[in-house]
C-alpha positions as CSV (number, residue, x, y, z in Angstrom):
1,M,11.9,-2.3,-22.0
2,S,14.6,-2.2,-19.3
3,E,14.1,-4.9,-16.7
4,I,14.8,-4.5,-13.0
5,N,17.4,-7.1,-12.0
6,S,16.9,-6.4,-8.2
7,T,13.5,-8.1,-8.5
8,K,15.3,-11.5,-8.3
9,L,16.6,-10.6,-4.9
10,L,13.2,-9.2,-3.9
11,K,11.5,-12.6,-4.5
12,G,13.9,-14.2,-2.1
13,I,13.4,-11.5,0.6
14,M,9.6,-11.9,0.4
15,A,9.9,-15.7,0.6
16,D,12.1,-15.5,3.7
17,Y,9.6,-13.1,5.3
18,F,6.6,-15.4,4.8
19,K,8.5,-18.6,5.7
20,S,9.7,-17.0,8.9
21,F,6.2,-17.4,10.4
22,F,6.6,-21.2,10.0
23,P,10.1,-22.1,11.2
24,S,11.2,-25.7,10.5
25,E,12.7,-25.9,14.0
26,G,12.6,-23.8,17.1
27,E,9.8,-21.9,18.8
28,K,6.9,-20.5,16.8
29,P,7.1,-16.7,16.8
30,K,4.6,-14.4,18.4
31,V,2.4,-13.1,15.5
32,A,0.6,-9.8,15.3
33,W,-1.7,-8.9,12.4
34,C,-1.6,-5.2,11.5
35,T,-3.1,-3.0,8.9
36,S,-0.7,-1.8,6.3
37,V,-0.2,1.7,7.6
38,G,-0.8,0.8,11.2
39,P,1.6,1.2,14.2
40,S,3.7,-1.9,13.2
41,E,6.8,-0.4,14.8
42,I,5.3,-0.8,18.3
43,L,4.4,-4.4,17.5
44,T,7.9,-5.2,16.2
45,A,9.5,-3.6,19.3
46,F,7.3,-5.9,21.4
47,G,8.9,-8.9,19.6
48,Y,6.0,-9.7,17.3
49,Q,6.4,-10.9,13.8
50,V,4.0,-8.7,11.9
51,Y,1.6,-10.0,9.2
52,Y,-0.4,-7.7,7.0
53,P,-3.8,-9.1,5.7
54,E,-4.0,-6.2,3.1
55,N,-0.9,-7.6,1.5
56,H,-2.6,-11.0,1.4
57,G,-5.6,-9.3,-0.1
58,A,-3.4,-7.8,-2.9
59,M,-1.9,-11.3,-3.5
60,L,-5.5,-12.7,-3.9
61,G,-6.2,-9.9,-6.4
62,A,-3.0,-10.3,-8.4
63,T,-3.4,-14.0,-8.7
64,R,-7.0,-13.6,-9.8
65,T,-8.3,-15.8,-7.1
66,S,-10.5,-13.2,-5.5
67,N,-13.6,-13.9,-7.5
68,E,-13.5,-17.5,-6.2
69,C,-13.2,-16.2,-2.6
70,I,-15.6,-13.3,-2.5
71,P,-18.8,-15.3,-2.8
72,Q,-17.8,-17.3,0.3
73,A,-17.7,-14.1,2.4
74,T,-21.0,-12.8,0.9
75,S,-22.7,-16.0,1.9
76,L,-21.9,-15.0,5.5
77,G,-23.7,-11.7,5.0
78,Y,-20.7,-9.6,4.0
79,S,-21.9,-7.2,1.2
80,P,-20.3,-7.4,-2.2
81,D,-20.1,-3.6,-2.1
82,I,-17.7,-3.5,0.9
83,C,-13.9,-3.7,0.5
84,S,-12.9,-6.6,-1.8
85,Y,-9.7,-7.0,0.1
86,L,-11.9,-7.9,3.1
87,T,-14.3,-10.2,1.3
88,S,-11.4,-11.8,-0.7
89,D,-9.4,-12.5,2.5
90,I,-12.3,-13.8,4.6
91,G,-13.4,-15.9,1.6
92,S,-9.9,-17.3,1.3
93,H,-10.0,-18.3,4.9
94,L,-13.4,-20.0,4.6
95,L,-12.2,-21.9,1.5
96,G,-8.9,-22.9,3.2
97,K,-7.0,-21.8,0.0
98,T,-4.3,-19.1,-0.2
99,P,-1.8,-18.0,-2.9
100,L,0.9,-18.3,-0.2
101,T,0.8,-22.1,-0.7
102,R,1.8,-22.0,-4.4
103,A,4.3,-19.1,-3.9
104,Y,6.0,-20.2,-0.7
105,G,4.7,-23.6,0.3
106,I,2.8,-22.2,3.3
107,P,-0.5,-23.9,4.1
108,H,-2.3,-20.8,5.4
109,P,-1.6,-17.4,6.8
110,P,0.0,-17.3,10.2
111,R,-2.4,-17.5,13.2
112,P,-2.5,-14.3,15.1
113,D,-1.9,-13.7,18.8
114,V,-3.2,-10.2,18.6
115,L,-4.8,-8.1,15.9
116,V,-4.1,-4.3,15.7
117,Y,-5.7,-2.0,13.2
118,S,-5.8,1.7,12.4
119,T,-8.7,3.4,10.6
120,N,-6.4,6.0,8.9
121,Q,-6.8,4.2,5.5
122,C,-10.1,2.6,5.9
123,H,-12.9,2.2,8.4
124,E,-13.9,-1.3,7.3
125,V,-10.6,-2.8,8.7
126,Q,-12.3,-2.7,12.1
127,E,-14.9,-5.2,10.9
128,W,-12.3,-7.2,9.0
129,F,-10.1,-7.6,12.1
130,S,-13.1,-8.2,14.3
131,Y,-14.1,-11.2,12.2
132,Y,-10.7,-12.8,12.9
133,G,-10.8,-11.8,16.5
134,R,-14.0,-13.9,16.9
135,E,-12.6,-16.6,14.6
136,F,-9.3,-17.1,16.6
137,N,-10.5,-15.8,20.0
138,V,-7.7,-13.3,20.3
139,P,-7.7,-9.6,21.3
140,V,-8.5,-6.9,18.7
141,L,-7.0,-3.4,19.4
142,G,-7.7,-0.3,17.3
143,I,-6.3,3.2,16.6
144,H,-8.9,5.8,15.4
145,P,-7.2,8.9,14.0
146,P,-9.2,11.9,12.9
147,W,-10.8,11.3,9.5
148,K,-10.2,13.4,6.4
149,A,-7.8,15.6,8.3
150,G,-7.0,19.1,7.1
151,P,-4.2,21.0,8.7
152,M,-3.5,18.8,11.7
153,T,-3.8,20.3,15.1
154,T,-1.8,19.8,18.3
155,L,-5.0,18.4,19.9
156,Q,-5.6,15.9,17.2
157,L,-2.1,14.6,17.2
158,A,-2.0,14.4,21.0
159,H,-5.2,12.3,20.8
160,V,-3.6,9.8,18.5
161,K,-0.4,9.7,20.6
162,D,-2.6,8.9,23.7
163,Q,-4.1,6.0,21.7
164,Y,-0.6,4.7,21.0
165,L,0.2,4.9,24.7
166,E,-3.0,3.0,25.5
167,L,-2.0,0.4,22.9
168,I,1.4,0.0,24.5
169,K,-0.3,-0.4,28.0
170,N,-2.6,-3.2,26.6
171,L,0.3,-5.0,24.9
172,E,2.3,-4.8,28.1
173,T,-0.5,-6.6,29.9
174,L,-0.8,-9.2,27.1
175,N,2.9,-9.8,27.0
176,K,3.5,-9.5,30.8
177,T,6.5,-7.3,30.1
178,S,7.4,-3.6,29.9
179,F,7.7,-1.9,26.6
180,D,11.4,-1.6,25.5
181,Y,11.6,2.1,24.3
182,D,15.2,1.6,23.3
183,R,14.2,-1.2,20.9
184,F,11.3,0.9,19.7
185,H,13.6,3.8,18.9
186,Q,15.8,1.4,16.9
187,V,12.9,0.0,15.0
188,L,11.5,3.4,14.2
189,G,14.9,4.5,13.0
190,N,14.9,1.6,10.6
191,S,11.4,2.6,9.4
192,A,12.7,6.2,8.9
193,T,15.5,4.9,6.7
194,T,13.2,2.6,4.8
195,S,10.9,5.6,4.1
196,K,13.8,7.7,3.0
197,L,15.1,5.1,0.6
198,W,11.6,4.3,-0.8
199,R,11.0,8.0,-1.4
200,E,14.4,8.2,-3.3
201,F,13.2,5.3,-5.5
202,L,9.9,7.0,-6.3
203,N,11.7,10.3,-6.9
204,K,13.9,8.7,-9.6
205,M,10.8,8.6,-11.9
206,V,11.0,12.3,-12.2
207,N,13.7,11.6,-14.8
208,R,13.1,11.4,-18.6
209,P,13.0,8.6,-19.5
210,S,11.7,7.2,-16.3
211,P,13.7,4.1,-15.2
212,A,10.6,2.5,-13.7
213,T,6.8,2.8,-13.7
214,F,3.9,2.7,-11.3
215,F,3.4,-1.0,-12.1
216,D,7.0,-1.7,-11.1
217,S,6.5,0.3,-7.9
218,C,3.5,-1.9,-7.0
219,I,5.9,-4.8,-6.9
220,Q,8.9,-3.0,-5.4
221,M,6.9,-1.6,-2.5
222,G,6.7,-5.0,-0.8
223,P,9.5,-4.5,1.7
224,A,8.3,-0.9,2.5
225,V,5.0,-2.5,3.6
226,V,5.9,-5.9,5.3
227,L,9.5,-5.3,6.4
228,R,9.1,-1.7,7.7
229,G,11.3,-1.3,10.8
230,L,13.7,-4.1,9.8
231,P,17.1,-3.7,8.3
232,E,16.4,-6.1,5.4
233,A,14.2,-3.6,3.8
234,N,16.9,-0.9,3.8
235,D,19.5,-3.3,2.4
236,Y,17.2,-4.1,-0.5
237,Y,16.3,-0.5,-1.3
238,R,19.9,0.6,-1.3
239,Q,20.6,-2.0,-4.0
240,L,17.5,-1.1,-6.0
241,N,18.3,2.6,-5.9
242,Q,21.8,1.9,-7.1
243,E,20.4,0.0,-10.0
244,M,18.0,2.8,-10.8
245,D,21.0,5.3,-10.8
246,Q,22.8,3.1,-13.3
247,K,19.8,3.1,-15.6
248,I,19.5,6.9,-15.4
249,T,23.2,7.4,-16.1
250,A,22.9,5.0,-19.1
251,G,19.7,6.7,-20.3
252,E,17.7,3.5,-20.0
253,G,14.0,3.9,-19.6
254,A,11.3,1.5,-18.5
255,L,9.7,2.0,-21.9
256,E,11.6,1.9,-25.2
257,K,9.8,5.2,-26.1
258,E,8.3,7.6,-23.6
259,R,6.0,10.0,-25.3
260,I,3.3,10.6,-22.6
261,R,3.8,10.9,-18.8
262,L,0.8,9.9,-16.7
263,F,-0.3,10.0,-13.1
264,W,-2.3,7.1,-11.5
265,D,-4.6,8.1,-8.7
266,G,-6.2,5.4,-6.4
267,M,-5.7,1.7,-5.9
268,P,-4.2,-0.6,-8.5
269,V,-6.4,-3.1,-10.3
270,W,-4.3,-6.0,-9.0
271,G,-5.6,-8.6,-11.4
272,K,-4.8,-6.4,-14.4
273,L,-1.3,-5.0,-13.6
274,R,0.2,-6.7,-16.6
275,Y,-2.6,-5.7,-18.9
276,F,-2.3,-2.0,-17.9
277,S,1.5,-2.1,-18.1
278,E,1.5,-3.6,-21.6
279,L,-1.3,-1.3,-22.8
280,F,0.5,1.8,-21.7
281,K,3.8,0.5,-23.2
282,E,2.2,0.0,-26.5
283,N,1.0,3.6,-26.5
284,A,4.4,5.0,-25.4
285,S,2.9,6.2,-22.2
286,A,4.8,5.9,-18.9
287,V,2.8,6.0,-15.6
288,V,5.5,7.6,-13.5
289,A,3.8,8.7,-10.3
290,S,0.9,7.7,-8.0
291,T,-0.7,8.6,-4.7
292,Y,-0.9,4.9,-3.8
293,C,2.8,4.1,-3.7
294,N,3.5,7.3,-1.7
295,S,1.4,5.8,1.1
296,W,4.6,4.4,2.6
297,V,6.6,7.6,2.6
298,F,6.8,8.9,6.2
299,D,8.8,11.5,8.1
300,F,9.7,10.3,11.6
301,D,11.2,12.4,14.4
302,L,13.2,10.2,16.7
303,D,13.3,12.8,19.4
304,D,9.5,12.4,19.9
305,P,8.8,9.0,18.2
306,L,5.2,8.5,19.3
307,L,4.1,12.0,18.3
308,S,5.9,11.7,15.0
309,M,4.2,8.4,14.3
310,A,0.9,10.1,15.1
311,R,1.7,12.9,12.6
312,A,3.0,10.5,9.9
313,Y,0.2,7.9,10.1
314,T,-2.6,10.4,10.4
315,G,-1.2,12.6,7.6
316,I,-1.1,9.9,4.9
317,F,-2.7,11.1,1.6
318,I,-5.8,8.8,1.8
319,N,-6.7,10.3,5.2
320,R,-6.6,14.0,4.2
321,S,-9.3,16.5,3.3
322,E,-10.1,17.3,-0.3
323,E,-8.3,20.6,0.0
324,V,-5.1,19.0,1.1
325,K,-5.3,16.3,-1.5
326,E,-5.8,18.8,-4.3
327,K,-2.7,20.7,-3.2
328,V,-0.6,17.5,-3.0
329,L,-1.8,16.3,-6.4
330,A,-1.0,19.7,-8.0
331,G,2.5,19.5,-6.6
332,L,3.1,16.0,-7.9
333,I,1.7,16.8,-11.3
334,D,4.2,19.7,-11.6
335,E,7.1,17.8,-10.1
336,Y,6.7,14.7,-12.4
337,Q,5.8,16.7,-15.5
338,I,2.5,14.9,-15.9
339,D,0.6,15.1,-19.2
340,G,-2.6,13.4,-18.0
341,V,-4.2,12.0,-14.8
342,I,-6.0,8.7,-14.5
343,Y,-8.4,8.3,-11.6
344,H,-9.3,4.7,-10.8
345,D,-12.8,4.7,-9.4
346,S,-12.6,1.5,-7.4
347,K,-16.1,0.1,-6.8
348,T,-15.5,-1.3,-3.3
349,C,-12.9,1.2,-2.2
350,P,-14.6,4.6,-2.2
351,H,-12.4,6.0,0.5
352,N,-9.4,5.7,-1.9
353,S,-11.2,6.8,-5.0
354,N,-10.6,10.5,-5.3
355,N,-12.9,11.3,-8.2
356,R,-16.2,11.5,-6.3
357,F,-16.3,15.0,-4.9
358,G,-15.3,17.2,-7.9
359,L,-11.5,16.9,-7.3
360,P,-10.6,16.0,-10.9
361,Q,-12.6,18.9,-12.3
362,R,-11.0,21.4,-9.8
363,L,-7.5,20.1,-10.4
364,Q,-7.8,20.2,-14.2
365,Q,-9.0,23.8,-13.9
366,E,-6.0,24.7,-11.8
367,T,-3.3,22.7,-13.6
368,K,-4.8,22.5,-17.2
369,V,-3.8,18.8,-17.2
370,P,-6.6,16.6,-18.6
371,Y,-7.9,13.5,-16.7
372,L,-9.7,10.3,-17.3
373,V,-11.8,8.2,-14.9
374,V,-11.4,4.4,-15.2
375,D,-14.1,2.2,-13.6
376,G,-12.9,-1.0,-11.8
377,D,-12.0,-2.4,-8.5
378,L,-8.9,-3.4,-6.6
379,N,-9.8,-7.1,-6.5
380,D,-13.3,-7.8,-7.9
381,L,-12.9,-8.1,-11.6
382,R,-16.6,-8.3,-12.1
383,C,-16.5,-4.5,-11.8
384,F,-13.9,-4.1,-14.6
385,S,-14.5,-4.1,-18.4
386,Q,-11.2,-4.6,-20.3
387,E,-12.7,-3.7,-23.6
388,Q,-14.3,-0.5,-22.4
389,T,-11.1,0.5,-20.6
390,T,-8.9,-0.2,-23.6
391,T,-11.0,2.0,-25.8
392,S,-11.1,4.9,-23.2
393,L,-7.4,4.8,-22.5
394,E,-6.3,4.7,-26.1
395,A,-8.6,7.6,-26.9
396,F,-7.2,9.5,-23.9
397,V,-3.6,9.0,-24.9
398,E,-4.4,10.0,-28.5
399,Q,-6.0,13.2,-27.2
400,L,-2.9,13.9,-25.1
401,S,-0.6,13.2,-28.1
402,E,-2.4,15.7,-30.2
């Protein structure tokens, strides 16, 4: 397997990001917590350093510490059936333990001065952020786009833009300063570049053999999430894309042999990334595309930045109607020459599990591409059976090979 050398640089970039919340000298930065596809550019333009609890939730899952944390949240009355990012993160807070300590020497997540969420990805983030609003006695501000949007209307987008304007007004009051639209324009320009470069990386997996896989993308997406709007993300993705181009020119694939090309729909099983990666590798199957990693591909129009943010952040895949999703998936299956689709039915993330309303059946009928549903969860490994999953996946790949 061909390794990605740029990952060494990525580790340093992510370490610098987390450590910047705890400077060894000088003034502590203003901190805003934001959902992962929330209006972070507005917060950055206000001078906040932006922290993403969902990123911390993924770290809890990847380090397999979630199952120690979740019971702490359920003891407060948070159901085990709700988002396991939420219960993992709140449980981590209650325990006073975080993977940030081992990874970066940080005692705890940075304390927020304000919490800003958007329900475009998930409606449970409102309750998640409200918990911390009570815990830290800080303001909680929310954006509520239309849910499961079909073709987006002018009225819908204007409504979201108005909510951004109200957010700016509230932040001006909190910060006792006027919003710097020039700075905002610059930040959104950086975000647009990040999105362009991230899209270029994902598009390189159209190649045969693919120079990377979905499991690589789950790691490489870090800057697109937490450094969106900052030049550091763009510097990294330029280097990463250059390395991918070199691999493509040399004919180097992520797998020694690529026989089957697969699409992953839904959330990762964070605590089992290595297991899945190795299982697919053993079966010469490359997972080359996903809906999840495309969640950070946006088109911004700098001539009307707030409206373009409304369009981009309302129009993410997870927030679209079944009809729109079906059309998007059909296009990706064709573009990436997919042989089979794997739907992850995530127990505590039904909003991002796209197998519950007949979509797999309709899509197979349209594209003639077979599918498999894998039961699991983004963080709660009690919902995942490795033995059953191995049997199902190996049988599915064998079926595709035949």
